[in-house]
ZAVEXDO-345650 format. One line per field, with one value per atom (N, C-alpha, C): residue number from 0; residue in one letter; atom name; y, x, z. Coordinates in pm, whole numbers. Example, Ala and Ser with C-alpha at 12.3 -4.5 7.8 and 13.67 -1.06 7.14 Angstrom:
BEGIN
resi	[0,0,0,1,1,1]
resn	[a,a,a,s,s,s]
name	[N,CA,C,N,CA,C]
py	[-569,-450,-330,-225,-106,3]
px	[1319,1230,1320,1285,1367,1290]
pz	[780,780,780,708,714,787]
//
This chain:
BEGIN
resi	[0,0,0,1,1,1,2,2,2,3,3,3,4,4,4,5,5,5,6,6,6,7,7,7,8,8,8,9,9,9,10,10,10,11,11,11,12,12,12,13,13,13,14,14,14,15,15,15,16,16,16,17,17,17,18,18,18,19,19,19,20,20,20,21,21,21,22,22,22,23,23,23,24,24,24,25,25,25,26,26,26,27,27,27,28,28,28,29,29,29,30,30,30,31,31,31,32,32,32,33,33,33,34,34,34,35,35,35,36,36,36,37,37,37,38,38,38,39,39,39,40,40,40,41,41,41,42,42,42,43,43,43,44,44,44,45,45,45,46,46,46,47,47,47,48,48,48,49,49,49,50,50,50,51,51,51,52,52,52,53,53,53,54,54,54,55,55,55,56,56,56,57,57,57,58,58,58,59,59,59,60,60,60,61,61,61,62,62,62,63,63,63,64,64,64,65,65,65,66,66,66,67,67,67,68,68,68,69,69,69,70,70,70,71,71,71,72,72,72,73,73,73,74,74,74,75,75,75,76,76,76,77,77,77,78,78,78,79,79,79,80,80,80,81,81,81,82,82,82,83,83,83,84,84,84,85,85,85,86,86,86,87,87,87,88,88,88,89,89,89,90,90,90,91,91,91,92,92,92,93,93,93,94,94,94,95,95,95,96,96,96,97,97,97,98,98,98,99,99,99,100,100,100,101,101,101,102,102,102,103,103,103,104,104,104,105,105,105,106,106,106,107,107,107,108,108,108,109,109,109]
resn	[x,x,x,x,x,x,x,x,x,x,x,x,x,x,x,x,x,x,x,x,x,x,x,x,x,x,x,x,x,x,x,x,x,x,x,x,x,x,x,x,x,x,x,x,x,x,x,x,x,x,x,x,x,x,x,x,x,x,x,x,x,x,x,x,x,x,x,x,x,x,x,x,x,x,x,x,x,x,x,x,x,x,x,x,x,x,x,x,x,x,x,x,x,x,x,x,x,x,x,x,x,x,x,x,x,x,x,x,x,x,x,x,x,x,x,x,x,x,x,x,x,x,x,x,x,x,x,x,x,x,x,x,x,x,x,x,x,x,x,x,x,x,x,x,x,x,x,x,x,x,x,x,x,x,x,x,x,x,x,x,x,x,x,x,x,x,x,x,x,x,x,x,x,x,x,x,x,x,x,x,x,x,x,x,x,x,x,x,x,x,x,x,x,x,x,x,x,x,x,x,x,x,x,x,x,x,x,x,x,x,x,x,x,x,x,x,x,x,x,x,x,x,x,x,x,x,x,x,x,x,x,x,x,x,x,x,x,x,x,x,x,x,x,x,x,x,x,x,x,x,x,x,x,x,x,x,x,x,x,x,x,x,x,x,x,x,x,x,x,x,x,x,x,x,x,x,x,x,x,x,x,x,x,x,x,x,x,x,x,x,x,x,x,x,x,x,x,x,x,x,x,x,x,x,x,x,x,x,x,x,x,x,x,x,x,x,x,x,x,x,x,x,x,x,x,x,x,x,x,x]
name	[N,CA,C,N,CA,C,N,CA,C,N,CA,C,N,CA,C,N,CA,C,N,CA,C,N,CA,C,N,CA,C,N,CA,C,N,CA,C,N,CA,C,N,CA,C,N,CA,C,N,CA,C,N,CA,C,N,CA,C,N,CA,C,N,CA,C,N,CA,C,N,CA,C,N,CA,C,N,CA,C,N,CA,C,N,CA,C,N,CA,C,N,CA,C,N,CA,C,N,CA,C,N,CA,C,N,CA,C,N,CA,C,N,CA,C,N,CA,C,N,CA,C,N,CA,C,N,CA,C,N,CA,C,N,CA,C,N,CA,C,N,CA,C,N,CA,C,N,CA,C,N,CA,C,N,CA,C,N,CA,C,N,CA,C,N,CA,C,N,CA,C,N,CA,C,N,CA,C,N,CA,C,N,CA,C,N,CA,C,N,CA,C,N,CA,C,N,CA,C,N,CA,C,N,CA,C,N,CA,C,N,CA,C,N,CA,C,N,CA,C,N,CA,C,N,CA,C,N,CA,C,N,CA,C,N,CA,C,N,CA,C,N,CA,C,N,CA,C,N,CA,C,N,CA,C,N,CA,C,N,CA,C,N,CA,C,N,CA,C,N,CA,C,N,CA,C,N,CA,C,N,CA,C,N,CA,C,N,CA,C,N,CA,C,N,CA,C,N,CA,C,N,CA,C,N,CA,C,N,CA,C,N,CA,C,N,CA,C,N,CA,C,N,CA,C,N,CA,C,N,CA,C,N,CA,C,N,CA,C,N,CA,C,N,CA,C,N,CA,C,N,CA,C,N,CA,C,N,CA,C,N,CA,C,N,CA,C,N,CA,C,N,CA,C,N,CA,C,N,CA,C,N,CA,C]
py	[10831,10911,10823,10868,10793,10811,10708,10716,10768,10819,10869,11016,11098,11239,11243,11241,11233,11354,11472,11592,11577,11525,11506,11402,11289,11183,11226,11295,11340,11455,11537,11642,11580,11473,11400,11348,11291,11239,11352,11466,11580,11635,11636,11690,11606,11473,11389,11317,11326,11260,11119,11072,10945,10826,10820,10702,10695,10806,10807,10790,10848,10835,10688,10615,10473,10398,10420,10351,10385,10513,10557,10506,10517,10473,10322,10247,10102,10066,10144,10122,10148,10256,10284,10169,10119,10007,9888,9858,9745,9766,9885,9913,9907,9964,9962,9818,9742,9603,9520,9537,9462,9501,9629,9675,9617,9619,9561,9411,9341,9197,9172,9250,9235,9262,9368,9402,9292,9232,9125,8999,8973,8849,8864,8985,9009,8954,8908,8856,8969,9086,9201,9283,9350,9432,9552,9603,9720,9841,9933,10052,10175,10284,10412,10448,10417,10444,10370,10246,10168,10238,10282,10348,10486,10551,10681,10664,10561,10531,10510,10427,10400,10525,10606,10730,10823,10835,10921,10873,10743,10687,10708,10684,10703,10849,10940,11084,11123,11068,11098,11057,10952,10902,10961,11034,11087,10985,10882,10778,10827,10914,10985,10895,10795,10703,10625,10588,10517,10609,10735,10832,10838,10847,10853,10726,10609,10483,10474,10522,10521,10617,10734,10830,10768,10699,10634,10524,10447,10340,10396,10505,10571,10616,10681,10730,10614,10505,10388,10338,10330,10284,10377,10507,10603,10597,10554,10545,10404,10319,10180,10099,10133,10055,9976,9864,9788,9863,9878,9945,9852,9911,9832,9814,9719,9691,9646,9572,9526,9643,9748,9866,9938,9944,10007,9925,9794,9707,9715,9720,9731,9864,9971,10103,10105,10035,10026,9947,9831,9749,9824,9894,9970,10081,10155,10264,10210,10100,10037,9994,9929,9885,10006,10108,10228,10297,10311,10376,10297,10167,10084,10087,10101,10103,10238,10345,10478,10527,10465,10508,10386,10370,10247,10206,10301,10264,10195,10205,10137,9992,9953,9815,9731,9799,9728,9639,9516,9427,9485,9468,9518,9404]
px	[9943,10020,10118,10238,10342,10326,10358,10357,10487,10574,10705,10718,10763,10792,10934,10943,11074,11160,11100,11178,11247,11173,11229,11342,11316,11416,11542,11527,11644,11716,11643,11705,11791,11740,11818,11947,11938,12057,12155,12104,12191,12257,12183,12234,12346,12333,12432,12528,12506,12595,12546,12575,12521,12564,12692,12739,12674,12674,12613,12461,12403,12259,12222,12293,12262,12272,12378,12397,12286,12254,12152,12014,11979,11847,11833,11936,11930,11915,11978,11961,11815,11756,11615,11529,11556,11479,11485,11604,11622,11544,11557,11489,11338,11286,11141,11094,11164,11127,11130,11234,11244,11132,11100,10993,10859,10833,10708,10701,10811,10815,10787,10849,10829,10684,10627,10488,10393,10422,10336,10343,10459,10480,10454,10439,10425,10293,10298,10179,10081,10133,10049,10026,9911,9887,9981,10007,10095,10033,10119,10075,10087,10028,10042,10190,10268,10411,10484,10443,10503,10480,10357,10325,10388,10405,10473,10618,10685,10823,10829,10738,10737,10705,10613,10575,10695,10773,10891,10993,11015,11110,11060,10932,10874,10882,10858,10864,11007,11106,11245,11280,11216,11243,11150,11048,10952,10850,10827,10729,10592,10530,10411,10289,10273,10159,10175,10296,10320,10295,10334,10309,10159,10079,9932,9879,9928,9882,9918,10037,10079,9995,9965,9880,9744,9686,9557,9568,9676,9694,9717,9793,9813,9680,9600,9470,9382,9385,9306,9348,9476,9526,9478,9486,9445,9295,9219,9074,9028,9122,9094,9029,9065,9023,9143,9119,9234,9302,9433,9506,9519,9531,9545,9694,9755,9897,9924,9831,9849,9859,9781,9787,9921,9972,10103,10212,10208,10309,10302,10181,10166,10220,10191,10241,10394,10453,10600,10654,10596,10643,10630,10518,10496,10600,10625,10723,10863,10895,11025,11048,10948,10960,10974,10896,10901,11038,11086,11216,11328,11325,11430,11426,11308,11300,11343,11337,11372,11509,11565,11695,11786,11865,11942,12031,12091,12182,12112,11979,11906,11877,11902,11879,12006,12119,12247,12262,12310,12334,12441,12425,12522,12585]
pz	[9357,9449,9527,9541,9612,9762,9835,9981,10036,9948,9989,9947,10038,10007,9951,9818,9752,9781,9788,9819,9955,10052,10186,10184,10119,10116,10043,9931,9856,9927,9999,10080,10189,10249,10349,10288,10168,10101,10071,10025,9995,10122,10232,10358,10418,10409,10479,10385,10255,10160,10129,10009,9961,10046,10082,10158,10296,10369,10501,10490,10387,10364,10353,10271,10252,10383,10456,10584,10683,10694,10790,10751,10624,10580,10595,10561,10580,10727,10816,10960,11000,10950,10976,10926,10805,10751,10846,10895,10986,11115,11174,11301,11287,11179,11157,11137,11054,11029,11156,11237,11362,11459,11466,11555,11510,11380,11331,11358,11338,11367,11515,11602,11746,11783,11727,11758,11711,11598,11544,11629,11686,11762,11912,11960,12104,12157,12282,12346,12379,12409,12440,12315,12306,12187,12182,12063,12050,12121,12161,12232,12143,12189,12119,12108,12213,12211,12101,12076,11967,11833,11812,11685,11677,11790,11792,11746,11797,11755,11604,11552,11408,11328,11378,11309,11297,11405,11401,11300,11297,11200,11058,11036,10903,10860,10952,10920,10882,10951,10918,10776,10726,10592,10486,10529,10433,10386,10468,10436,10481,10404,10447,10465,10382,10400,10530,10564,10689,10808,10796,10903,10931,10825,10842,10907,10862,10919,11067,11103,11243,11327,11271,11343,11374,11276,11297,11401,11398,11495,11636,11646,11775,11834,11750,11795,11840,11766,11805,11943,11967,12097,12209,12186,12288,12316,12214,12227,12263,12303,12341,12229,12106,11990,11940,11872,11820,11706,11713,11605,11485,11368,11245,11214,11282,11262,11119,11061,10923,10826,10848,10760,10774,10897,10920,10851,10867,10805,10653,10597,10451,10401,10474,10430,10434,10531,10537,10418,10392,10279,10147,10129,10006,9992,10100,10096,10073,10138,10122,9977,9920,9781,9688,9711,9628,9641,9763,9785,9719,9734,9674,9522,9464,9318,9260,9340,9290,9335,9437,9490,9488,9380,9358,9475,9543,9651,9767,9776,9883,9850,9726,9684,9686,9699,9695,9817,9797,9911,10001,10130,10229,10300]
//
């Protein structure tokens, strides 16, 4: 099973057009990657708000496995348990690799 909702991602591309789609999705990729890097390097542990931000971005892209990982991490934060940042980062890398392998314009150098 894919961690990407292809219908959602392709609907997004159809709605905004291929050129804008590529630009917007690559911007999301950058923002998610930077947020994950910041969360990994921060002196303080990530918060439910951090995972909420990532969950919203993942949902916009149809990265369903990442949405689930973020939901679990958010719940852990609210319950004073350590969130599994590694699982969230892995779900992002997996979705990113999958999206790039199936949508050629996302692999093009910018």
